[in-house]
C-alpha positions as CSV (number, residue, x, y, z in Angstrom):
1,M,-55.9,52.2,-0.4
2,T,-54.1,50.1,2.1
3,L,-55.0,46.8,3.7
4,S,-54.2,46.0,7.3
5,E,-52.4,42.8,8.2
6,Q,-55.5,41.6,10.1
7,E,-57.7,42.2,7.1
8,L,-55.3,40.2,4.9
9,L,-55.2,37.4,7.5
10,D,-59.0,37.4,7.5
11,L,-59.1,37.2,3.7
12,A,-56.5,34.4,3.8
13,H,-58.6,32.5,6.3
14,L,-61.7,32.8,4.2
15,A,-59.7,31.5,1.2
16,G,-58.3,28.7,3.2
17,L,-54.7,29.9,2.8
18,A,-51.9,29.6,5.4
19,L,-49.4,32.4,4.9
20,T,-45.9,32.6,6.2
21,P,-44.7,36.0,7.6
22,E,-42.8,36.6,4.4
23,Q,-45.8,35.8,2.3
24,I,-47.9,38.1,4.4
25,S,-45.6,41.1,3.8
26,N,-45.5,40.3,0.0
27,A,-49.2,39.9,-0.2
28,L,-49.9,43.1,1.7
29,C,-47.8,45.0,-0.8
30,A,-49.4,43.3,-3.8
31,V,-53.0,43.6,-2.6
32,S,-52.5,47.2,-1.6
33,Q,-51.1,48.1,-5.0
34,A,-54.0,46.4,-6.7
35,L,-56.5,48.3,-4.5
36,T,-54.7,51.5,-5.3
37,L,-55.0,50.9,-9.0
38,A,-58.7,50.1,-8.7
39,Q,-59.5,53.2,-6.5
40,P,-59.9,55.7,-9.4
41,L,-62.7,53.4,-10.8
42,Q,-64.5,53.5,-7.4
43,D,-64.1,57.3,-7.3
44,S,-65.6,57.8,-10.7
45,V,-68.9,56.1,-9.9
46,D,-71.8,58.4,-10.8
47,P,-75.0,57.7,-8.8
48,G,-77.2,58.9,-11.7
49,V,-75.9,56.2,-14.1
50,A,-77.5,52.7,-13.8
51,P,-75.1,49.7,-14.0
52,L,-74.7,48.3,-17.5
53,V,-76.0,44.7,-17.8
54,L,-75.5,44.2,-21.5
55,P,-73.4,46.4,-23.8
56,L,-76.2,46.5,-26.4
57,P,-79.7,46.9,-25.0
58,D,-81.3,44.7,-27.7
59,A,-78.8,41.9,-27.4
60,Q,-80.1,38.5,-26.6
61,L,-78.1,36.1,-24.5
62,R,-77.7,32.7,-26.1
63,L,-78.0,30.3,-23.2
64,R,-77.8,26.5,-23.4
65,D,-79.7,24.1,-21.2
66,D,-77.7,23.3,-18.1
67,S,-78.2,19.6,-18.1
68,A,-76.0,16.6,-17.3
69,C,-75.1,14.3,-20.0
70,A,-73.6,10.8,-19.6
71,T,-70.2,10.0,-21.1
72,A,-70.4,7.3,-23.7
73,T,-67.9,4.9,-22.2
74,L,-66.0,4.3,-19.0
75,E,-62.8,5.1,-20.9
76,A,-64.2,8.5,-21.9
77,R,-65.1,9.2,-18.3
78,D,-61.7,8.2,-17.1
79,A,-60.0,10.4,-19.6
80,L,-62.1,13.4,-18.5
81,M,-61.2,12.8,-14.9
82,A,-57.5,12.1,-15.4
83,N,-56.4,15.3,-13.9
84,A,-58.8,15.2,-10.9
85,P,-56.8,15.4,-7.6
86,A,-59.2,12.9,-6.0
87,R,-61.9,10.7,-7.4
88,A,-63.9,7.6,-6.5
89,Q,-66.4,5.6,-8.5
90,G,-66.4,8.1,-11.3
91,L,-67.1,11.1,-9.0
92,F,-64.9,14.0,-8.0
93,L,-64.0,14.1,-4.3
94,V,-63.9,17.6,-2.8
95,P,-62.8,18.6,0.7
96,T,-65.5,19.6,3.1
97,V,-65.6,23.4,3.3
98,L,-68.3,24.0,5.8
99,D,-68.6,22.2,9.1
């Protein structure tokens, strides 16, 4: 399966990527190869087989409560946020994605 240059540029725009002409040609080749590798899986889909949600029908998922927990100290918080590209007052700063 091949990808057109415009489709690749559309994907790059959605991902927030600015590609140079050289990167475009390299990405077209790489993505087309990946899609070609995945094509046999798409072709083998049997409409009579339901998607598999769990590998074992009787298996129970072990889920934990999704709750926020405070760090014990400011030093612990600062250590957890040390690699954040942008932060202010103990919060992660993220760029606006939607206008």
